[in-house]
N, C-alpha and C positions, 0 to 999 in steps of 0.2 A: 713754439706757441701751441699749447695743447688744446686750446679752444678756438683755433682758427676757423673762421667762417660759420661758427655756431651761434645760434640765437638762444638765449637762456632767460627764463623767468624765475625769479627767486622771491618766495613769499617771506614775510617777516624780515625783509631786506634792509630795514632802517636801522637795525642795531645788532649787536652780538654776532652770532654765527652767520646770520643771514647777510649782514653788512660785510663781514670778512670774506664770505663766499663771493658776493657780487664784485668786490674789489679784486679778488684773486682771478675771477673769470675774465675781468677786463684786462688785467695785466697779462693774462695768458692769451690775449688776442681775440676775444669773443667779438663777433660781428656786432652784437648788441646784447646788453644786459638790461632786462626789465626788472627794476626794483619795485616790489609791490608790498604795501603795508597800509596800516591805518594811521601811522604817524607821519603825516604829510611833511612837516617841517624837517624832521630827521631824515626821512627818505630822500627829500630833495637835496639835503646836504651831502648824503652819500653819493648821489648822482653828480653833484658838483665836484666832489673830490675825484671821482673817476674821470670826469671830463678834463679836469685840471691836469691830471696825470697822463692825458692823451688817449684815454679809453672812450668807449661809446656806451652810453646808458640813458635810459629814460625812467621816469617814475610814474607809477600808477597807484591810485588809491584802491585798496581791495580789502573788503571784509570777507575772510575766507569762509564764513558761515553762510554767506549770501550767494545762492546759486546764480542769480541774474548777474551779479557783479563778476563772478568767475567767468561766465560765458563772454561777457563784454571784455574782460581783461585778455582772454585768450584770442578772441576775434580781433581786438585792436593790435595785439602783438603780431599776429599773422599778417594783418593788413599793412602795418607799418614796416615790418622787417622781413616779410616774405615767407615766414614759416616759424616753427618752434622745434628746436632740437633737444633742449634740456629743460626739464622742470624740476625745481628744488622746492619741495613742500616742507618749508622750515618753520612757518608760523606756528606758535604754540604758547601755552601758558603753563605755569608751574602748579603743582598740587600741594606744595609744602607750606602754603600760607593759610590753609584752612584749619580751623580749630576742631570742627566736627568732621571727622574723616568719613562720615556717611551722610553729609548734608546733600539733599537732593538737588538744590539749585546749583551747587558746585559741581555735582555729577553732570548735570545737563550742560553746564558751561564748558567743562573739561572735554566732554565727549564732542560737543559741537565744534569747538575750535580745533582740538588736537586730532580728532578722528574724522568727523564729517568734513572738516576743511580739507583733509588729505583726499578723502573720497571724491569730493567735488573737483579738486584739482586734477586728479587722475581722470575723472569722467571727461572733462573738457580738454585737458592737455593731451591725453592719449588720442582722443578723436582727431585733434589737429595733427598729431604726429602720424597717425594712420593715413590721413588724407595726403600729407606731404610725401609719405613713403610710396603711396600709389602713384604719385606724380613724379617720382624719381629721386626724392631726397633719401638720405641714407637710412633713416629710421628715427630713433630717439632714445633718450635716457631719462628716466624718472628716478629721482633720489628723494626718498621720504625720511624725514628726521624722526626717529623713534627715540629710544633712551635705554640705558641699562634697566630702567624701570619697566621696560617692555619685555624684559627677559626674566627678571626676578622681582619678587615683592619686597616692600619695605614697610616697617611698622610705623613710620612717621609721616607718610604722605597719603593724601586722600586717595581712596581706592579708585576713583575715576581717573586719576593720572596713570596708574598702572594699567587700568583697563584700556584707556585711550591709546597709550603707547604700545600695548600688546596688539591692539587692533591695527595699528600702523604696521607693525611687524608682519602680520599675516596678510593684510591687504596687499602688501608689497609682493609677497610670494604668489598670491593669487594673480596679480597683474603680470608677473613674470611668466607664469604658466599659460596665461591666456593670450599674451601679446608678443611672444617670441616670434611667432609666424609673421608678424607685422614689422619685424626688425626693431622692436622696442624692448629695451631692457628696463627692469624695475628692481631697485635694490633699496635696502634700508641702512641707515647709519645710526649707531647707538652710542652717543656720548655718555661719559661718566661725569665725575665732579668737574664742573666748569665754573667760570666766573658767574656770580649770581645774576639771574634774570630780573627784569623789572617787577615780575610777579612772584619772585621767590620769597619764602618765609623762613621756615626753620633751616633750610639748606643754605641760607645766607648768614646764619648765626655763626660767629667765629668758633664757639665751643663745639657746635654740631659739626662744623667743617673739620675741625682738628680731630674729632672722634672718627669721622668718615675716612680721613687721610690715613689713619692707622691700618686700614684695610686695603690701601692702594700700594701694590708692590713698588711702583716707581716713586712713591713717597711725596707726590705733589699733585696739585690740581692741574687740569689741562688748560690749554689756551684755545681761544676761538679759532685762531689760524690753523691749529693742528686738526681741528674738525674740517675746516675749509679745504685743506689739502686732501683729506679723505674723500670729500665730496667731489673735488676736482678729478681725482682718479676715476671715480665712477661716471663722471660726466664725459671724460675724454675717451678717445678710441683705444687707449691703453687697456681699458677694461672691456674690450669688445666681446669677450666670452664669459663675462660675469653678469649673471642675472639671478634674481631670487636670493641673493646673498645678504648676510647681516655683517656689516663692517663695524666692529666694536672699537671705540676710541675711548678707553677708560683707564689707561695706565695699569691694566691687569686686574682691576677690581673683580671682574666676573670670573677670573681664572682661579680664584681661591675657593 
């Protein structure tokens, strides 16, 4: 049980990689998994699935761009479950649905959700972890979902997506440098071609996906559970000496 006694909060937990991560954490014995999302019906369904399987989970409505909602979500998690050990900043939107790759409104939306949302999660999540560490808890692990788009550029995605995911990559390193002394590890995960998101555009197109697959050494798209297992490793004590790292889950795409 790699998550035994741990309390975890997963944003974007109602679908995709977030839902897969929440379910996996519960199967691995988490004391509590907080599923946070804007999709209330879908989030409640994930919690119901977890509880049906014998796990422990709760749902919280959370707009990751809203600072007051972040503070409330973390405060409620600590009050209900006694602390916060793992924060997975997974909530995000795609940049492949934009026609104008320099549209200003899209830039603000992408940066607000993908980058500022992670910043606010770290602000309140790390504060809770620091307080818990001072009171005798082990510390904490923050896992931020970036992308291969946070490592290299692409010609068919809004520049705000690359910029926001690059910001996630470096804020993770900054957090690692600043909070190691508090027993808190901060790492980023960089998925490659995955099942399309609700907000995907060109990256959901079969022709575009087939073209992208030609550059993936493993010759296939990834599965959400494959990302979830990478997140689990970083959340667990097995990665106790890993911080400031970039864990790429892309079938080898960035190796070429």
